N, C-alpha and C positions, 0 to 999 in steps of 0.2 A: 461373131466371136467364134473362135475355134476352142473346142473343149477336149482334153485328153483324159480318158479313164485308164488309169495304170494298173498293172498287175492283176488283171482279171484271170487268174490261173484257170478257173473252171469254165470260162467263157460263158457266164450266165447273166452278165450285166444287161445285154440287150433284151432279155425276157423278163427279168426280175423287177424291172422298173419301167414305168410308162415315160419314155423320154419325149413323148409328144406334148408333155406338159410344159416343156421349156419354151421360153419366148422364141418368135420366129427368127430366121436368119442366123441360127445357131448350128454349127456342124459338130457333131460328136463323133470321136474315134475312140474306139476301144483297143486296148493292147494286152494280148494274152501272155506275151513273154516278158521276162524280167531283164532289166539292164542295170548293171552296177557301175560300169565305166562311165565316168563323168563326161568325157568327150562324146560318147555315144548317146548319152542322155541329152546333152545340148543340141546335138544334131537332130535327134528325134522331136524335141520339145520346143525348139526356138520360135516356131510360129503359132504356139498356143497361148491364148489370153487366160484361159482357165484350165487348171489341172487338178485332177482328183488323185490322191494317193490312198491307196488300201492300207489302213494302219500304218506299220513302219516297214513295209516291204521295200519301198524306195526312200531313201534319205534326201532331204533337202537342206544341205549345209549352206552356209554363206557363199562358199566358192561356186556352187552350182547356181544359186539365185542371182548372183551377180552377173551370170552369163545368160540370163533369160529376161532380157529388157521388155519383152512383149507380155510378160506374165502380170496379170492384174489380180487374180483370185486363186488362191491355193487352198484346196479343201482336204482335210483328213476325215476318213470315217471314224467315228467315236468322238469323245469329248476333248481329246488332246493327242498330242503326238510328240514324243520325245526326239524323234529324228528330224523334226522340222526346226530350223533355226528361226523362231518367230522374232527374235531381236533383230536379226538381220533383215527379215522380211519387213519389220516395221520401218527400219531405216530406209528401206528401198521403196517404201509405199506399196507394199503388197499385202492385201487383206488375207488373212487366214481364218477359216471357218471350220467348225466341226459339225457333227451329226449326232443324233440320238443313237440308241442301240435297243435291243430286245432280246429277252431270254436270258438264260444262264449257262450258255455254252461252256465257258471255261470250267465251271464247277462240275458239270456233267462229264466233260472230257477227263477231268482229274480222276473221277471215280472209274471211268472206263478204263483208264490206263492202269490204275492200281489193281483192279480186278483182272484185267487182261494179262497183267504181269505175274500176279501171284498164282492165277489158275493156269497160266501158260496157254491161253486161248489161241493166239496166233500159230504156236507151234502145233497144237492139237488140230487145228482146222487144216493145216497143210498135211500133216500125217494122215488124218481121215480121208483127205482127197486121194491120197496114195494107197489107200486101203490098209493103212496101218491103224489098229483100233486101240487107242489108249497107250500113251508113251510116258505119261508124267504123273507125279502125285502133287497136287497143288496144295496151297496154303490157305487157310481160313482167316478171316478177319476179327472174329469174336476174340475178346481178350487180348489183342495185340495193342501195342502202344503206337499211336499216330502222333508225331511231331510236326507242328505247323510253324514254319517260319512266316509269321505275318497272320494277323486276325483282322483284316479289313473286311470288305464286302464279300469277296470269294472265299477268303480263309474262314470266316465265320460260317458260311454255308457249307464248306467242306467239313468243319467241325461238327455241324448238325447232323450230316450224314454219318460221320464217324460214330457219334453217339447212338445213332439208330442202329448201327451195327454192334453195339455194345463193346466199342473200343475204349481204351484209356486215352484220352485226348490231352496232350501237353501242348504248350505253345511258347515262343519267344520272339521278340523283335525289339528294336533299339528303345521304342517308346511304349511298348506294351505295359499296361497296368494289371495288377491282380484283379481289380474290379472288371475291366473290360474282359479278361480271360474268363472269369466267372460268368458273366453275362453270356458268354459264348459256350458255356458248359465245358471249358477247358481249364487247366491248371497251369499257371505261370511258372516257368522254371528258367534257370539261367541257360545261356547258350551252350555250354559244354554239356550240362545234363541233358538237354534236348538230343544232341547228337548221340550221346552215350546210351540212352535209355530207349530210343525210338526203334521200332521195327520198321517203320515207314517214315521217312522225312519228306514232307511235301512243301514246296516253296510257293509263297503267295505274297511277294513284295514287289514294289516298283523298282525299277532300275534307276540308281542315282549314284553319286560319288561315294555314298556311305555303303551301298549295297553291292557295288561292282566287285567281283572277286570275294564276296563274303563267305562263300563255301569254297575252301581250297583244301590242300593236302592235310593241314592240321585237322580240319573239321571232319573230313573224310576218314582220317585214321581214328577218330573217336568213335566211329560208328561200329556196330557189330558186324561180323562177317556175314550174318544172316539178314542184314538189313538192306532196305531198298531206298533209293532217292528218286523223288518225283519233281520234275521242274516244267511247269507250263507258263511261268512268269516271263522271264527274259533270260536268254542263254548266258550273258556275260556275269550274272550273279553267281555262276558256278565257274571256277577256273577250270576251263576245258581240258587242258593237258593233264591236270591233276586228277580229274575225273576219269579220263581214259586210262591213266596208270593204275587207279584203283580198281577199275573194272577188269583190266588185264591181269592184275595180281590176285583178283578175288578177295580183296580186303572189304568189299562190300559184295552183296549177292547180285545186285543189279540196279538198273536205272530206267525210268520211263520219262522220256523227254519229248516235248512239244516245241521247245524253242532252242535256238543254237546261236553261236557267236555270229557266223555268217550265214545267211539264208539267200537262195536255197542252198542246201548241202550238196556237195559233189558226191556222186554215187560211190566214190572211192573212199569217202571219209570213214575213219575208223570207227565213229559212233553208229554207222550203218553196217559195219562189218561184225562187230562184237556180238556174240550170241547171247549175252546177258543184258542187252539194250532193247527196249521197246520204243521205237522212234516214230513219231507222227509228223507231217509237214506243216507245223504251225497251224492247226485247225481248231484251236480252242474256241475261237470266236466264229468259226465258219458254219453257221447254221442258215437255213432258209429265212428264218425269222429275223436274224440279225442283219443279213444282207438286204432283205427288204427295207428294214429301217435305215440302213447305212444309204443304200442308193436313192431312196425317197428323200432322205435328208440332203443329199447332194443336190437334187433338183430343187428343193426348197431353198437352199443356200444361193443357187445360182439366180433363181427368180427374185430373191430378196436384194441380192447385190445389183442386179440390172435395174431394179426399180429404185435403187438408191437408198435402200433400207436394209443393209446386211444384217443377218441373223447369226447367232451362235458364234460371234467373233471371238477368237482366242487370243488375238493381239490388239485389244481395243484402242491402244494409244495411236495406231496407224490411222484411226478416223479423223483425228485432228492434226495429222501430219501435213505440212505444205507438199510433201512429195507423194501423197496419196495418188495412186493409179485409179482413175475412175473410168467406167465404160464409155466408150465413144457415143 
C-alpha cells in the first residue's frame, strides 16, 4: 500500500517517527509543499491508498474524495478535522481516523503572541541587530483587562495565566455560564461589553456556522483604539476584510494572528505588510511533543487498519457500510 504524508512544512516526519514500525510492503512518501488546487491534488494522490493530512492544511471535501477511488484510509492529526468531509467519506467507504496529541502549544503561543505584541519584541530584535538600541516603550499586563471569546480547554488555560499576571479576566461565548466562568476565575459579560472593555481580546472558539464571521466591523468598532486582537483559533472567525480596515485606520492598536482565511498566506497579503500585525504561520500546535504524538498516532492508525481493527475512527458508521474499502 502507498502512504502519503502531506504538508510536512518543516521536513521532520522522516526523523520524528519510526516508520519502520509499519507493516511490510508499505511505501511512504512525504510531501513538504502545499497544494490547494484540486486537479493537482488528484494527480498527486490518485495512487495512494492511505493519506495523512496535517490538521487542516489540506482539505478533503466530497469533490476531492470522489476523485480518489484508491483511497482506503484518511488520517488527520488530532482528534477531528473540520476540513474533512467525513459524511462523504462514509458514503464512499473511506475510513477516517484521528490521533492523540501532547502538550499545550496553542496556549503557550497565545501568551507568546500577546507578550511579543505588547512589548514589541520582533521590532526590538530587528533594531538591535542593526545596532539601534531601544526604539519602543512596551505595555505591561498587570491590571489590564483580558477578554476571552470562549472558555473551553485552551481558553480556560489562557485565563489561568491571565490571572497569574494579575489581569482582570472577562469572558463570553454563546453557551458560557456564569458558573463556568467563575470556575475559570473569569467574569461572564455580554458580547458587547467584552469588546468595549477589553485591552486584549483573545479568541478561543471552534469554527462553525455560528462562529464564522463572529468578529466583524461592528465588534471591532466597539474596541478601544488602544486594544489588541489575538486569534490562534481559526481565521474565518474574524471577518478578514473588516480586520484589515480596522488595522489600517488605527481603530484598534494591533492584532496577533496565527490563523488565516487561506493558508499559506501570500507574501504580499496585507496582513503580512501592516506594521501593527504580529503574524505567525499557524504554529500553535507545532511543537516537538505534539508532532511526536501525531506521527506515532498515524503509525498506530495504519497498523490497526491493516490488522482489521481500526482505532480512533471518527466516522464509525463506515465500519458497517457495504461500501467499506478494506485493505487488500
